[in-house]
Every structure is written in structure tokens, then in C-alpha cells.
C-alpha positions as CSV (number, residue, x, y, z in Angstrom):
1,M,112.7,4.8,19.1
2,K,116.5,5.0,18.7
3,F,118.2,8.3,18.2
4,K,119.3,7.3,14.7
5,S,115.6,6.8,13.8
6,L,114.9,10.2,15.3
7,L,117.4,11.8,13.0
8,D,115.9,10.0,10.0
9,R,112.3,11.1,11.1
10,W,113.4,14.7,11.4
11,K,114.7,14.6,7.9
12,K,111.2,13.3,6.7
13,A,108.9,15.3,9.1
14,S,105.6,14.0,10.5
15,A,103.5,15.4,13.4
16,P,102.8,13.2,16.4
17,V,99.6,13.5,18.5
18,L,100.2,15.7,21.5
19,T,98.7,16.0,24.9
20,A,96.6,18.9,26.0
21,E,99.0,19.5,28.9
22,A,102.3,21.3,28.5
23,Y,105.4,20.4,30.5
24,P,107.7,23.3,31.1
25,V,111.4,22.5,31.8
26,H,114.6,24.3,32.5
27,L,117.7,23.0,30.7
28,T,121.3,23.2,31.6
29,L,123.3,25.6,29.4
30,D,125.0,22.7,27.7
31,D,121.7,20.9,26.9
32,A,120.1,24.2,25.7
33,S,123.0,25.0,23.4
34,R,122.9,21.5,21.9
35,L,119.2,21.8,21.4
36,H,119.6,25.1,19.6
37,A,122.3,23.5,17.5
38,L,119.8,20.7,16.5
39,A,117.2,23.4,15.6
40,E,119.8,25.0,13.4
41,L,120.5,21.7,11.6
42,F,116.8,20.9,11.3
43,P,115.2,24.3,10.7
44,G,111.8,22.8,9.8
45,F,111.3,21.7,13.4
46,P,110.5,24.0,16.3
47,I,112.5,23.5,19.4
48,E,109.4,22.1,21.2
49,S,109.1,19.4,18.6
50,L,112.8,18.5,18.9
51,L,112.3,18.3,22.7
52,T,109.3,16.1,22.3
53,D,111.1,13.7,20.0
54,L,114.2,13.6,22.2
55,L,112.2,12.9,25.3
56,H,110.3,10.1,23.5
57,A,113.6,8.5,22.4
58,A,115.0,8.8,26.0
59,L,111.9,7.3,27.5
60,D,112.1,4.3,25.1
61,E,115.7,3.8,26.2
62,V,114.7,3.9,29.8
63,A,111.9,1.4,29.3
64,A,114.3,-0.9,27.3
65,S,116.9,-0.7,30.0
66,M,114.7,-1.8,32.9
67,P,116.1,-5.2,34.0
68,Y,114.0,-8.3,34.1
69,E,113.5,-9.5,37.7
70,P,112.1,-13.1,37.9
71,G,109.5,-13.6,40.5
72,P,108.3,-16.9,42.1
73,K,105.4,-17.5,39.8
74,V,105.9,-19.5,36.6
75,I,103.9,-17.9,33.8
76,S,104.9,-20.2,30.9
77,R,107.6,-22.6,29.5
78,D,110.2,-21.8,26.9
79,D,110.9,-23.9,23.8
80,Q,113.2,-26.2,25.9
81,G,110.5,-26.7,28.5
82,D,112.3,-24.5,31.1
83,P,110.1,-22.3,33.3
84,V,109.6,-18.6,32.5
85,Y,108.9,-16.6,35.6
86,E,106.8,-13.5,35.9
87,D,108.7,-10.2,35.9
88,V,108.4,-8.5,39.3
89,G,110.8,-5.7,38.5
90,L,110.1,-2.2,37.4
91,T,109.0,-3.1,33.9
92,P,105.5,-4.4,34.6
93,R,104.8,-1.5,37.0
94,F,106.1,1.0,34.5
95,V,103.9,-0.5,31.7
96,E,100.8,-0.6,33.9
97,A,101.3,3.0,35.1
98,S,102.0,4.2,31.5
99,R,98.7,2.6,30.3
100,R,96.8,4.1,33.1
101,Y,98.2,7.6,32.5
102,K,97.8,7.3,28.7
103,K,94.1,6.5,29.2
104,D,93.7,9.6,31.4
105,L,95.7,11.8,29.1
106,E,93.8,10.6,26.0
107,A,90.5,11.5,27.7
108,A,91.8,15.0,28.6
109,A,93.1,15.5,25.0
110,K,89.7,14.5,23.7
111,R,87.9,16.9,26.1
112,A,90.2,19.7,25.0
113,R,89.5,19.0,21.3
114,S,85.7,18.8,21.8
115,P,83.6,21.9,21.0
116,R,82.2,23.5,24.1
117,P,78.4,23.8,24.4
118,S,77.1,27.3,24.1
């Protein structure tokens, strides 16, 4: 999600699915003041929602910025018949770890939403 899309979303408002776990953070004074300024500009959004959306946009940017690092293994051929090598950089490890953690976090969120037996 790009930051422009984030501003558009805040104007429209919709609630994402959240984890059961909270992540407390301490902000610099500059970041905190800018966050409060955003909350003033978008009064329908609590600061926690703004933080969630900003972190989402930043993580998307980090993932998109990870460079492709070709490995020795050819995984396919492009339209011109040139070899395409597997990515041995950070991206595949990041994607795999993200999937693994998402599965665990989804299970924890599901347990948190389930009624407890009496």
C-alpha cells in the first residue's frame, strides 16, 4: 500500500482485521507530533489505527525494496528464452517467514475470538 492510497483510505474509512497481540512502541517526539497532526486531520481515526496503517504502508515499502539476488538455480525462461534464476536474497526468506507468522497469528486471533467453555 502506498502512502497516497493510505490517505485515500483514511478519507473513506474501513476496519482491517487485527491481531490478538498488541505491540507497544515509543516514538520520537517528531514522529509523535506528526502522528497527532494526522489524527487532527483525520478525526475519525484513532491514533492506533493511524499507526497500524502507517506501519502497513512502511512494511509494504520494505518488502518492495528488497533487491532480487539471482542464485545458481534456473527456475524458468523468460519470453526471449533467457534463464530466470531463483531469488536467494532476502525476499524469499521474508515471504516464507511472513507466511509462517501469519498462520500462527491467525490461529491465535481465532482462539482469542472463540468463546471459552464454561
